[in-house]
N, C-alpha and C positions, 0 to 999 in steps of 0.2 A: 463565522463559526458554523460548524455542521456537527450534529450529534447523531450517530447511528443507533445509540442506545435509547435516546428519548424521541428519536425520529425528527428532531428539530433541523429543518431544511434538508432532510435526507433524500427527499424525492425531487429536488430541484434539478434542472438541466446543468450538467457539467460540461464546461468548455475548457479545452486545453489543460485537462487534468487539474483544474483548480477546484478543490473541494472546500476551500475556505482557509483563513489564516490559522485556525485552530480546528482540528477534527477529533471528535471523541468516538471511539469504537473499541470493542474487545477484539484486538488483533492477535493475541496469543491464546485465545479460546480457553481462558481460565475463569471466566465469569466476572472479571474485574475490568472497568473501563481503562483504556489506555489513551494516550494523547499523542497527536502528531502536531507539530508546529511548522508552519512554512519557513523554509530556509532560504529559498530563492525562487523568484518567479519563473526561472528556467528559461531555456531557449525554445528550440523546436519541440522538445518533448513535453513542455509544460512545467507546472510548479513542482518543486522538489521539497521534501519534508524531512524533518528530524523526528524520530520515533522514540517515545518513552513509554515503557510498560510499567504497570502498577504491581508492586509486590504484595505478598500476603499481609505485610505490615502497613499498607496503604501509602507507601513511599513510591514515587515515580523515579525510574532509573533509565538511563539511556540504553536503547536497544541497538547495538552496533551493526548487526547484520542487516536489519531493516533499514537503518539510516544510510549505511554505506552501499548496500547491494540492491535493495528494492527501490529506494529513493522516492519514487512517485507513490502517491496513495493509491491503494488497490481499487480497481473498478468493481471487482467481485471479491466478497468475503464468504467462503464456504465453510460454515461451522462444522458440517458433518464430516467433510474430508480434511478439515484443518488446513485449508489452502487459501492463499491470496493470489489474485490474478491482476496484473497491470497490462494496459494497452498503451503503447507509446509510439510517437512518430519515429520512424527509422529512416531518416533521409526525407527527400522531397515527396516521394510518392509511395512509401512503404509504412506499414504499421507492424510493430513488434508486440507479440504476446509473450508475457513471462508468468510462469506459474511457480509459486514458492510453497513448499510443504513444511509444516511445523511438526517436529517430532517431540511429543510431550515427554517421552521416556528419557531422551537425551537433552531436553530443554534447549533445542537448537533448530535452526532453519536451514534449508537448502533449496536451490532451484531445481525443479524436476523437469520442466519443459521450457522451451524457447522456440518460437516460430516467427518468421517474417512473412507477411502477406504483401503481395504487390511487386515482388522482385521478378525481374525478367531473367530467363535462362540465357546464358551465353553460348 
């Protein structure tokens, strides 16, 4: 388990995108703890997670965009910009960086950037 809210094991070295079987963090920037649970140990990209956000009534609900599109736990959580950033293996020699933006007014997520490092030009 890792908790970014209480800093429990939050500073440990992360290998292959494995942050723990259960991870606690405020992922939708509303001040409430959210939970991710490992879904698969993953392949080349590392561990994949299911995301649950906490409602104002203290109930946890599945967050479909984060579960289906983000999949990996974010390496960076930027509370000011309301962004999550993942770094994932993209093949044998490349790394992909994905940045997701939360729109509080629409209560929705979208990917704003994607870049692959290590790709050779043809």
